TILO-347350 format. One record per atom (N, C-alpha, C, CB): residue number from 1; residue in one letter; chain; atom name; x, y, z. Coordinates in Angstrom, 1 decimal. Atoms other than C-alpha are relative to their C-alpha. Glycine has a CB too. Layout:
<sites>
+-----+-----+-------+------+--------+--------+--------+
:   n : res : chain : atom :      X :      Y :      Z :
+-----+-----+-------+------+--------+--------+--------+
: NUM :   A :     A :   CA :      X :      Y :      Z :
...
+-----+-----+-------+------+--------+--------+--------+
</sites>
This chain:
<sites>
+-----+-----+-------+------+--------+--------+--------+
:   n : res : chain : atom :      X :      Y :      Z :
+-----+-----+-------+------+--------+--------+--------+
:   1 :   M :     A :    N :   -0.9 :   -0.2 :   -1.1 :
:   1 :   M :     A :   CA :  -51.6 :  -12.3 :  -54.9 :
:   1 :   M :     A :    C :    0.2 :   -1.3 :    0.7 :
:   1 :   M :     A :   CB :   -0.6 :    1.1 :    1.0 :
:   2 :   H :     A :    N :   -0.3 :    1.2 :   -0.7 :
:   2 :   H :     A :   CA :  -49.8 :  -15.1 :  -53.2 :
:   2 :   H :     A :    C :    0.2 :    0.3 :    1.5 :
:   2 :   H :     A :   CB :    1.3 :   -0.6 :   -0.6 :
:   3 :   A :     A :    N :   -0.1 :   -0.2 :   -1.4 :
:   3 :   A :     A :   CA :  -49.7 :  -15.6 :  -49.5 :
:   3 :   A :     A :    C :    0.5 :   -1.4 :    0.7 :
:   3 :   A :     A :   CB :   -1.3 :    0.5 :    0.7 :
:   4 :   C :     A :    N :   -0.4 :    1.2 :   -0.8 :
:   4 :   C :     A :   CA :  -48.2 :  -18.0 :  -46.9 :
:   4 :   C :     A :    C :   -0.9 :    0.1 :    1.3 :
:   4 :   C :     A :   CB :    1.5 :    0.0 :    0.4 :
:   5 :   A :     A :    N :    0.9 :    0.0 :   -1.2 :
:   5 :   A :     A :   CA :  -50.6 :  -19.1 :  -44.1 :
:   5 :   A :     A :    C :    0.8 :   -0.6 :    1.2 :
:   5 :   A :     A :   CB :   -1.2 :   -0.9 :   -0.3 :
:   6 :   R :     A :    N :   -0.6 :    0.5 :   -1.2 :
:   6 :   R :     A :   CA :  -49.5 :  -19.6 :  -40.5 :
:   6 :   R :     A :    C :   -1.0 :    0.2 :    1.1 :
:   6 :   R :     A :   CB :    1.4 :    0.7 :    0.3 :
:   7 :   V :     A :    N :    0.9 :   -0.1 :   -1.1 :
:   7 :   V :     A :   CA :  -51.2 :  -20.1 :  -37.2 :
:   7 :   V :     A :    C :    0.6 :    1.0 :    1.0 :
:   7 :   V :     A :   CB :   -0.3 :   -1.4 :    0.7 :
:   8 :   A :     A :    N :   -0.5 :   -1.0 :   -1.0 :
:   8 :   A :     A :   CA :  -50.9 :  -17.1 :  -34.8 :
:   8 :   A :     A :    C :    0.1 :   -0.7 :    1.4 :
:   8 :   A :     A :   CB :   -0.9 :    1.3 :    0.0 :
:   9 :   E :     A :    N :   -0.2 :    0.5 :   -1.3 :
:   9 :   E :     A :   CA :  -49.7 :  -17.9 :  -31.3 :
:   9 :   E :     A :    C :    0.3 :    1.1 :    1.0 :
:   9 :   E :     A :   CB :    1.1 :   -1.1 :    0.1 :
:  10 :   G :     A :    N :   -0.3 :   -0.9 :   -1.0 :
:  10 :   G :     A :   CA :  -49.3 :  -16.2 :  -28.0 :
:  10 :   G :     A :    C :   -0.7 :    1.3 :    0.0 :
:  10 :   G :     A :   CB :    1.5 :    0.3 :    0.0 :
:  11 :   A :     A :    N :    0.6 :   -1.3 :   -0.1 :
:  11 :   A :     A :   CA :  -49.8 :  -12.5 :  -27.7 :
:  11 :   A :     A :    C :   -0.6 :    0.5 :   -1.3 :
:  11 :   A :     A :   CB :    1.1 :    1.0 :    0.4 :
:  12 :   E :     A :    N :    0.5 :   -0.3 :    1.4 :
:  12 :   E :     A :   CA :  -50.3 :  -12.1 :  -31.5 :
:  12 :   E :     A :    C :   -1.4 :   -0.6 :   -0.1 :
:  12 :   E :     A :   CB :    0.9 :   -0.5 :   -1.1 :
:  13 :   R :     A :    N :    1.3 :    0.6 :    0.1 :
:  13 :   R :     A :   CA :  -53.2 :  -14.6 :  -31.4 :
:  13 :   R :     A :    C :   -1.0 :    0.7 :    0.9 :
:  13 :   R :     A :   CB :    0.1 :   -1.5 :    0.4 :
:  14 :   E :     A :    N :    1.0 :   -0.6 :   -0.9 :
:  14 :   E :     A :   CA :  -54.8 :  -13.0 :  -28.4 :
:  14 :   E :     A :    C :   -0.4 :    1.4 :   -0.5 :
:  14 :   E :     A :   CB :    0.6 :    0.2 :    1.4 :
:  15 :   E :     A :    N :    0.3 :   -1.3 :    0.6 :
:  15 :   E :     A :   CA :  -54.6 :   -9.5 :  -30.0 :
:  15 :   E :     A :    C :   -1.0 :   -0.1 :   -1.2 :
:  15 :   E :     A :   CB :    1.3 :    0.7 :   -0.4 :
:  16 :   I :     A :    N :    0.9 :    0.2 :    1.1 :
:  16 :   I :     A :   CA :  -56.2 :  -10.7 :  -33.2 :
:  16 :   I :     A :    C :   -1.3 :   -0.6 :    0.4 :
:  16 :   I :     A :   CB :    0.7 :   -1.0 :   -1.1 :
:  17 :   W :     A :    N :    1.3 :    0.6 :   -0.4 :
:  17 :   W :     A :   CA :  -58.8 :  -12.9 :  -31.5 :
:  17 :   W :     A :    C :   -0.8 :    1.1 :    0.7 :
:  17 :   W :     A :   CB :    0.3 :   -1.1 :    1.0 :
:  18 :   D :     A :    N :    0.8 :   -1.1 :   -0.7 :
:  18 :   D :     A :   CA :  -59.9 :   -9.9 :  -29.3 :
:  18 :   D :     A :    C :   -0.6 :    0.9 :   -1.0 :
:  18 :   D :     A :   CB :    0.9 :    0.7 :    1.0 :
:  19 :   R :     A :    N :    0.6 :   -0.9 :    1.1 :
:  19 :   R :     A :   CA :  -60.3 :   -7.7 :  -32.4 :
:  19 :   R :     A :    C :   -1.1 :   -0.7 :   -0.7 :
:  19 :   R :     A :   CB :    1.1 :    0.4 :   -0.9 :
:  20 :   M :     A :    N :    1.0 :    0.7 :    0.8 :
:  20 :   M :     A :   CA :  -62.2 :  -10.4 :  -34.2 :
:  20 :   M :     A :    C :   -1.3 :   -0.2 :    0.8 :
:  20 :   M :     A :   CB :    0.5 :   -1.4 :   -0.4 :
:  21 :   C :     A :    N :    1.1 :    0.1 :   -0.9 :
:  21 :   C :     A :   CA :  -64.5 :  -10.9 :  -31.2 :
:  21 :   C :     A :    C :   -0.8 :    1.4 :    0.1 :
:  21 :   C :     A :   CB :    0.4 :   -0.4 :    1.4 :
:  22 :   E :     A :    N :    0.6 :   -1.3 :    0.0 :
:  22 :   E :     A :   CA :  -65.2 :   -7.1 :  -31.2 :
:  22 :   E :     A :    C :   -0.8 :    0.2 :   -1.3 :
:  22 :   E :     A :   CB :    1.0 :    1.1 :    0.2 :
:  23 :   I :     A :    N :    0.6 :   -0.1 :    1.3 :
:  23 :   I :     A :   CA :  -66.1 :   -7.3 :  -34.9 :
:  23 :   I :     A :    C :   -1.2 :   -0.9 :   -0.1 :
:  23 :   I :     A :   CB :    1.0 :   -0.2 :   -1.1 :
:  24 :   Y :     A :    N :    1.0 :    1.0 :    0.2 :
:  24 :   Y :     A :   CA :  -68.1 :  -10.5 :  -34.7 :
:  24 :   Y :     A :    C :   -0.2 :   -0.7 :    1.4 :
:  24 :   Y :     A :   CB :    0.4 :   -1.0 :   -1.1 :
:  25 :   P :     A :    N :    0.1 :    0.5 :   -1.3 :
:  25 :   P :     A :   CA :  -69.2 :  -11.2 :  -31.1 :
:  25 :   P :     A :    C :   -0.4 :   -1.5 :    0.1 :
:  25 :   P :     A :   CB :   -1.1 :    0.8 :    0.7 :
:  26 :   P :     A :    N :    0.3 :    1.4 :   -0.2 :
:  26 :   P :     A :   CA :  -70.6 :  -14.7 :  -31.8 :
:  26 :   P :     A :    C :    1.3 :   -0.9 :    0.1 :
:  26 :   P :     A :   CB :   -0.8 :   -0.5 :   -1.2 :
:  27 :   Y :     A :    N :   -1.2 :    0.8 :   -0.2 :
:  27 :   Y :     A :   CA :  -66.9 :  -15.9 :  -31.9 :
:  27 :   Y :     A :    C :    0.2 :   -0.3 :    1.5 :
:  27 :   Y :     A :   CB :    1.2 :    0.8 :   -0.5 :
:  28 :   V :     A :    N :   -0.2 :    0.3 :   -1.4 :
:  28 :   V :     A :   CA :  -67.0 :  -15.7 :  -28.1 :
:  28 :   V :     A :    C :   -0.9 :   -1.2 :    0.4 :
:  28 :   V :     A :   CB :   -0.5 :    1.2 :    0.9 :
:  29 :   D :     A :    N :    0.8 :    1.2 :   -0.2 :
:  29 :   D :     A :   CA :  -69.9 :  -18.2 :  -28.1 :
:  29 :   D :     A :    C :    0.7 :   -1.3 :   -0.5 :
:  29 :   D :     A :   CB :   -1.4 :    0.2 :   -0.6 :
:  30 :   Y :     A :    N :   -0.7 :    1.2 :    0.6 :
:  30 :   Y :     A :   CA :  -68.0 :  -20.5 :  -30.4 :
:  30 :   Y :     A :    C :    1.1 :   -0.5 :    0.9 :
:  30 :   Y :     A :   CB :    0.6 :    0.4 :   -1.4 :
:  31 :   Q :     A :    N :   -1.1 :    0.4 :   -0.9 :
:  31 :   Q :     A :   CA :  -65.0 :  -20.5 :  -28.1 :
:  31 :   Q :     A :    C :   -0.6 :   -0.6 :    1.3 :
:  31 :   Q :     A :   CB :    0.9 :    1.2 :    0.3 :
:  32 :   N :     A :    N :    0.6 :    0.5 :   -1.3 :
:  32 :   N :     A :   CA :  -67.2 :  -21.0 :  -25.0 :
:  32 :   N :     A :    C :   -0.6 :   -1.4 :   -0.2 :
:  32 :   N :     A :   CB :   -1.0 :    0.9 :    0.5 :
:  33 :   N :     A :    N :    0.6 :    1.3 :    0.3 :
:  33 :   N :     A :   CA :  -68.8 :  -24.1 :  -26.7 :
:  33 :   N :     A :    C :    1.0 :   -1.1 :   -0.3 :
:  33 :   N :     A :   CB :   -1.0 :    0.2 :   -1.1 :
:  34 :   T :     A :    N :   -1.0 :    1.1 :    0.3 :
:  34 :   T :     A :   CA :  -65.5 :  -26.0 :  -27.2 :
:  34 :   T :     A :    C :    1.1 :    0.1 :    1.1 :
:  34 :   T :     A :   CB :    0.5 :    0.2 :   -1.4 :
:  35 :   E :     A :    N :   -1.1 :    0.0 :   -1.0 :
:  35 :   E :     A :   CA :  -62.6 :  -27.0 :  -25.0 :
:  35 :   E :     A :    C :    1.3 :    0.3 :   -0.8 :
:  35 :   E :     A :   CB :    0.1 :   -1.4 :    0.6 :
:  36 :   R :     A :    N :   -1.2 :   -0.2 :    0.7 :
:  36 :   R :     A :   CA :  -60.1 :  -26.6 :  -27.8 :
:  36 :   R :     A :    C :    0.2 :    1.5 :   -0.3 :
:  36 :   R :     A :   CB :    0.0 :   -0.7 :   -1.4 :
:  37 :   T :     A :    N :   -0.2 :   -1.3 :    0.3 :
:  37 :   T :     A :   CA :  -58.5 :  -23.3 :  -28.7 :
:  37 :   T :     A :    C :   -0.2 :    0.2 :   -1.5 :
:  37 :   T :     A :   CB :    1.5 :    0.5 :    0.4 :
:  38 :   I :     A :    N :    0.2 :   -0.2 :    1.4 :
:  38 :   I :     A :   CA :  -59.8 :  -22.0 :  -32.0 :
:  38 :   I :     A :    C :    1.2 :    0.7 :   -0.7 :
:  38 :   I :     A :   CB :   -1.4 :    0.8 :   -0.2 :
:  39 :   P :     A :    N :   -1.2 :   -0.6 :    0.6 :
:  39 :   P :     A :   CA :  -56.9 :  -21.3 :  -34.3 :
:  39 :   P :     A :    C :   -0.3 :    1.3 :   -0.7 :
:  39 :   P :     A :   CB :    0.7 :   -1.0 :   -1.0 :
:  40 :   V :     A :    N :    0.1 :   -1.2 :    0.8 :
:  40 :   V :     A :   CA :  -56.3 :  -17.9 :  -35.8 :
:  40 :   V :     A :    C :    1.1 :   -0.1 :   -1.1 :
:  40 :   V :     A :   CB :    0.2 :    1.3 :    0.9 :
:  41 :   V :     A :    N :   -0.9 :    0.1 :    1.2 :
:  41 :   V :     A :   CA :  -54.8 :  -18.1 :  -39.3 :
:  41 :   V :     A :    C :    0.3 :    1.3 :   -0.5 :
:  41 :   V :     A :   CB :   -0.6 :   -1.0 :   -1.1 :
:  42 :   V :     A :    N :   -0.5 :   -1.3 :    0.6 :
:  42 :   V :     A :   CA :  -52.7 :  -15.2 :  -40.6 :
:  42 :   V :     A :    C :    0.5 :   -0.3 :   -1.4 :
:  42 :   V :     A :   CB :    1.1 :    0.6 :    0.9 :
:  43 :   L :     A :    N :   -0.5 :    0.1 :    1.4 :
:  43 :   L :     A :   CA :  -52.0 :  -14.7 :  -44.3 :
:  43 :   L :     A :    C :    1.1 :    1.1 :   -0.2 :
:  43 :   L :     A :   CB :   -1.1 :    0.1 :   -1.0 :
:  44 :   D :     A :    N :   -1.1 :   -1.0 :    0.2 :
:  44 :   D :     A :   CA :  -48.6 :  -13.1 :  -44.9 :
:  44 :   D :     A :    C :    0.3 :    0.0 :   -1.5 :
:  44 :   D :     A :   CB :    1.3 :   -0.4 :    0.8 :
:  45 :   P :     A :    N :   -0.3 :   -0.1 :    1.4 :
:  45 :   P :     A :   CA :  -47.8 :  -11.8 :  -48.4 :
:  45 :   P :     A :    C :    1.2 :   -0.8 :   -0.3 :
:  45 :   P :     A :   CB :    0.2 :    1.5 :   -0.5 :
:  46 :   A :     A :    N :   -1.2 :    0.8 :    0.4 :
:  46 :   A :     A :   CA :  -45.4 :  -14.1 :  -50.3 :
:  46 :   A :     A :    C :    0.7 :    0.7 :   -1.1 :
:  46 :   A :     A :   CB :   -0.5 :   -1.4 :   -0.4 :
+-----+-----+-------+------+--------+--------+--------+
</sites>
């Protein structure tokens, strides 16, 4: 399967990030330990 990668932004990123933090709570610690915004990469089927 081929896919195109892109970085999620805005509301899409927040929605995905919140879901991922529910699934894997240590992501919250990762974000709290850095000043940068951790990117969320989405793979769209190509």
